[in-house]
N, C-alpha and C positions, 0 to 999 in steps of 0.2 A: 631837701634833696632826697632823692630815692636811692636806697641802698643798691649796692652792686647786684646782690642776688635777686632783688625785685626787679631790677632792669632786665635781667636775663629771663625771668619768668613772665614778664608782662606780655611780650608777643604771643607766647604760647596760650596764655589765658585769653588774650584777644581772639586768637584763631578758634579756640574751642568755643568761645561765646558766639562767634559768627556761624560756626557749624551747627551749634544748637538752635540758634535763631532761624537758620535755613531749614533745619529739620522740622521745627515747630510750624513754620510757614507752609512747608510742603504738606504736612499732616493736616493742618487747618484747611488748606485748599482742597485736599482730597476729600475730607469730611463734608465740606460745603457742597462739593459736586455730588457726593453720594446722597446726601440729604435731599438735594434738589431732585435727583433722579428718583428717589423713593417717594417724595411728595407728588411728583408728576405722575409716577405710576399708580398712586392711590387716589388721585384727584378724580372727581366724577366726570363723566363724559359729557362734554358740552354739546349744544345743539349743532355746532359747526363741525364736530368730529364724528367720524363713522366708527361705530363699535366694531370690534373684531368678529369675524364670522365663526360661528361655533360649528365645527365639523362633527356632526352626530355619529357618522360611521366610524370615524377615526377613534373617538373617545369610547364608543361602544366596543370597538375592537380591543383597545387597550384594557378597559375595565373588565370585559368578559374574560379575556385571557387571564387577567390577574385574579379572577375569582375561580375560573374553571380549572386552571392548572393546579393550584393547591388543593381544591376539592377532589379532583381526579387522583392526585398523588395520595392524599389521606385515604380516600376510599380504596384505592388499590392496596395500600399498605394494610389497612384494617382488614380487608376481605382475604388478602393472601395470607395474613397471619391467622385469621380465623380458620381458613381451609387447612393450614398446616396443624393448628392445634386440634382441630376436629379429627384429623386423620391420625395424629398421635394418640389422642384419647381413644379412638376406636381401636387402634392396634393394642393399646394397653388393656382395653376391655376384653378383647379377644384372649389375650394372655391370662387375664384374671379369670375368665370363664373356663378356660382350659384347666387351669390350676384347681379352681374350685370343684369342677366335675371329677378331676383325678382323685382329690382327696375324699370326695363323697363316695365315689365307687370303692376305694380301698377301705373306707371306714365300714361300709356295709358288709364287705367281705369278711371282716373280723367280728361282725355281730354288734356293731355299736349302735344299731337301731336306725330308724328312719330319718333322723336329723342329719342334714347333709354334711355339716362341717364339724361334727363332734370329734373327729380325728385331729382337728387343728390344735386342740389343747395338748395332744401328745406328740406333735411334730418336733417339740423340743425334747431331746432325748433326756433331759435332766428332770423331766416331770414323771413322777412314779405313778403308773396306771393302777397299782395294787389297790389303793383305797377305792377305786371306782369299780372294782370287780373285774378288771381286764388284765389278762396276762401280758407281761412285758414282752414276751417273744412275739405275741400277736401284734402288738403296736410297733415293735421293731421291724417286723417283716412288712407291715403296711407302710411304715415311714420310708423304708428302703425302696419299696416299689414306687412311691410318690417321687422321691428324690431322683431315682433313675429316669423317670419321665421328664422331670424338670431339667435334668442334665441334657436331655436330647432336644430341647426347644431349638427351633431354627434361628439362625443369625444372632445367637446369644454370645456376648462378649464375656459376661460374668453373671453368675446367679448366686445369691447368698441368702440365708435364712436367719432372721434375727429373733431372739427370745425377748421376753418382756423386759429384761434388764438391759437391752441394747447390745448383748453379746452375739456374736456370729456363732450359731450352733451347726451350720453346714454351709458349704460353699464349693462351687466348681474349682475354685483355687484353694486347695487344702491348707496353704500357708496362712490363710485368713481365719481359719476356724479357732475360736477362742478369743479373738481380738474384740475389742469394744469400741463402738463408734460414739464419741461423746459430743461431738458438735455437728450433728447431722440433722439439720432442720427438717429436711423432707421426711426422714424416719420418725421424728417426733410428731410431725403433722399427721402422718399416717396412723400412728398409735392414737392420737388425740381425736381425729375426726372419723376414724374407722372407715375411711374411704380411700379409693385409689388416688395416688399422687403421681403425676407425670411431669418430668422436666426434660427439656432438650438441651444439650450442650454441644458446643464445637469440639472438634477432636484435638485442638491444640491448647485447651485450657489446662491449667495446673491441676493435676489429678490429686484427689484426696487419698487418705490412707487405705480407705476401703475399696478404691478403684484400681486395684492391681489386676488388670485384665489379662485373661488367658490369651485372647486374640485382640490385637491393637486395632482401634477404629481408623478408618481412612478419611471419612467425610465428617460425619457427626454422629453422636450416639444419644440414645433415649434412656432415661433413667426411670424405671417404674417401681413404685412401692405398693405392694398388694397385701393388705391386711387380710388374714384368714380368721373368720369369725366362727365361734362355736354356735351350738343350738340356742344359746341365750343371747346372742349378739355381742359377746365379749371377744376381744382380740386375743388370739392365742399366740400366733406368730406373724411376722411380716416378711414377705418374700421380696427381696430386691433383685431386679432383673435389669441388666444393661444390655441393650440390643442395638444393632446397626441395621435398620430395615432398609435394605437397598431397594426393594420394590416400592416401599412406602416413599422413598426419596423421589423416585421417578413419578409417582403418583402426585405428590406435593408439588413437584416442579411443573407438571402438566396443568395441574389445577391453578397454579399461580400464573402460568402463561395465559390460561383462559381468563382468569380474573383481570389481568392487566390488559389483555386485548379488548375484552368487553368494556372495561372502564374507559379506555382511550377512545374506542369506537363510539361508545355512548356520549363522551364529551365532545367529540367531533360533530356528531349528529346534532347535539343540543346546540353547539356554537353555530353551525351552519343554518339550523332552523331559525334561531334568534336573529342571526345576521341577515337572513332573507327578509324577516319580518321588519327589522329596523331599516334595512335598505329601502324596502317598499314604503315605509313610513316616511323616511327622509325624502324620497322622491315625491311622495304625496305632499309633504309640507313644502318642499321647493315649488311644486306646481301651484299649490294654494297661495304661497307667497307671491309667485308670479301673477296669479289672477288678481290677488289683492292690490298689487301695485298697478296692474292694468285697470282695475275698477276705480282706484283712486285717481288715475289719470283721466279716466272716462267722466268721473264726476267733475273734475276740473274743466275738462273740455265742454261738458254739458253746460256748466255755468257760463263759460266764455262764449259758447255758441248762442245760448239764449240771449245774452247781452248784445252780442254782435248782430244777431238777427233782428232784435228789436231796434237797434240803432241804425242798421243799414237798409232794412227792408223798405221803409217809407221813402228815404231819399233815393234809393236805387229806383224804385217805382216812379218817382217824380222825374229823374233824369231820363229814364227810358221813354216815358210819355212825351217829354220835350223833344227827345231825339226823333221820335216817330212823327211828331208834328213837323220837324224839320225836313223829313223826307218828302214833303209835298212841295218844296221850293223848286225852282227851275235851275238853280245854280248847281252844277255837277259837283263842285268841291264841297259845297255844304252837305249834299246828299252823301258823299263819300265819308265825310267826317261823322255824319249822323249814323251811318251804317256801322262805322268803327265803334262809336259810342255804345250802340245797341249791343254789338258783340261782346264788348268788354263788360257791359252790365250784366248780360246773360251768363258770362263766365263767373262773375262775382256772385250772382244769385245761385248758380249751380253749386259753387263751392260752399256757400252758406247752408244750402239745402243739404248737401252731402255731409257736412259737418254736424248738422242737427240730427240727421239720421243715425250717424255713427255714435253719437253721444247718448242716444236714448237706449234704455235696456231693452233686450230682445224678449218681449213678453207674448209674442204671437204663439198661438197653440199649433201644434203639428197637425197636418192634414194631408191626405193622399193627393198628390199632384202628378200630372203628366209632364214630366220634364222636357220631353221632346216639344210639346206644345208650348211650354214657357219659352224655350230657346228659340222656337220659330217666331214667336211674337217679338223677342228681343231683336232678332236678326231683321225683322220687317221694319222696325224703327230705325235701322241703320241703312236702309236701302239707298236713300239719296247720297249718303256718304260713300257707300260702295261704288255707286255709279260715277260720282264726281271724281273719285280718286282711282278708279280703274282697278278695284280690288275684287279678286275672284274668291267666291265662298263655295266650297265643295262639302256637301254633307247629305245624308239621306233622311229628310224629314218624315218619310213615310214608315220608317222602321219601327216596328212594334216592340215596346218595352213595357215592363210592369210599372205600376205606379209606385212612387217613392214618398218617404217621409219629407215634409218640407212645408213651406208657406209661400203662396204664389207671389205676393208682393215682395217679400224679402228676397226670394229667389230671383225674381225678375230683376231687382235692383242689383243683386250680387253678379248675375250673369251679364247685366248691362256694363258693369265695371270691367269685367274680364274682356269682353268684346271691344270696349273702348280702349283698353290698354293694348290689345293686339293691333287695333287700327293705328294708334300712335306709334307703335314699334315698326310699322311697315315703311318702306321707302315711298317718297312722294310719287314716284312713277308707277305705283301699283304694288301688288303683292298678292299673296294668297293665304286664306285662312281655311284650314281643314277642321272639320268637326267629326267626331266618331262617338256614337252611343252604342253601348253593348252591355249585356248582363255579365256578371262575374260569378263564378261558382264558389270560390273559397276566399272570403265569405260570400254569401249570397247578397250581392249588391248590384247596382246599376252604376256603370262608369261612364263619364262624359269626359273626352279629351278634346281640348281646343288648342290647336297648333297654329303658329304663324311662321313665316320665313323672314321675319324682320332682323333687327340688329342684335337681338339676344341680350344677355346680361353677363356681367362678369361674376366671378365666384363670390366677391365681396357683395355685390348687389344682390345675388341670390340669397345670401345668408341674411341679409337685412330686408328682404322682400316683405315679410309679414310684420315688420316692426311698425308700430303706429307712427304717423307723421315723418316717415322716411321716404323721400321721393327724389327722383332724378328729373321730374318734369319741371318746366319753368313755371307752369300755373297750377301745379298739382299740390294736393294737401297730404297725400301719403296715407289715406284712410280707405282706399278701395280694396286692396288685397286684405288688410286686417279685417275689414267688414266681411269680406267673403269668408275668411277663416272663422269669424265668430258665428256667421249664419250656418256654416256647414257643421261646426261642432255643436251648435244649438239643437240640431236635429239628428245628431248621431252620425254625421258624415265626415269625411276627411278630404283634404285638399293638399296637393303637393306640386312643386314646380321643378322642372328641368329645363335647362337652357344651355345653349352653345353660342358663344360670342360670335356675332356676324353670320349665324346660321338659323337663329329663331328660338322660340320658347314654346313650351308645351305646359298647359295647366291641366292637371289631372284631378277630377272631382269624382268621388265615390259616394253614392246616396244609399241609404237603407231602404230596402224594399218595404213598402207599406203592407 
């Protein structure tokens, strides 16, 4: 038997176990699905799958921005800080030069000799000039003149003079005289290095004991420590000057604006230059890829055409010969059937011949040709068709045009295809073909325009017109216009189509002048 308390707890334990089991099952299913997705994502691309297209322009834009923006920011920060520090150093150097010259002039006036800074050892009033053969009254008078000049420095918040022991022996704030600066790293660095020390501080920092300004700063202030050396290069005293250079602030701000503007403009120019190069490269690669696909299809077509020609040429010749023999019979129905057979055989032979020509590489050399003469010969070959179908052809074959780059055989075949297409587009009751040949100035070319007033093409048919093996004809192969495009591009020309449904089509050919 189960105790009473166990009976009460059994359902709860069972519910908890079911919940845990359901949770484990859900997590297990989720892990299985995640693992399957991960394995599918890392699996190699099979031959039946199409790899994702790599967008060169998009990734270049992302990568270049990710690189140029930090570089531009770092360059701007470094250059703007450099400009600010150099301006501050220059301002401190001007103050130091003024102080050194003042001390030198006053020293010479009391006869301390040609050494420029011998008075610096007596700028501390606690130094007795007697052992050096100089009267104290003279040094006191010279020191007073120097200090008066220092007190009149422009934009000075506070000026103090430190002795060798770190005590302030003079200051524009008299309450600081006699105090000692114990933790002044800049002062110690000036005594140690015997060089000027410049620091820039914000106006809202916590002030030190020696920074009891007579005039409070508004923006930021500059702290200059100027060691005054004697004739032997020893530090006599150190002058501490706190300044708020308002003019220097505007100069620094203008310099930083110039730095940031130049940096950003340079980054934009570099980005646009690289983007134009990559864009051109991407377009070139896309065009090369398109040509590669077309060449691969041409290789396949060539192999198929060769096999088809060898397989069909002899049987077609035999069939046509037999049909021609059947034309000699007296039975009208037999002659009619023989004529139909000959017509269909000629269509098949023409298709095989057209396929063979399209599949071959265009290796013919460019030569100067008279395009008007070539077109005249092509039209002469269609005279019987024009007369039979009542087609009117209007053009001026006597118009003089310069010779163009091309090949007579290839151009004849290409123009033959264009005229044949125009004839097939015309209505059975007749129509009109207009041909215009004229030179073009920009650029210097010869343009041939062949127009018909046939059924025209839809926008979709117009977009697919130059695609190989795309045709709307019941007996066509769709290689006429692609062949025309290849021939024109082979000799540096261009071809374009314009068409209006139920109004006609215009083929515009532009040839390079030879």
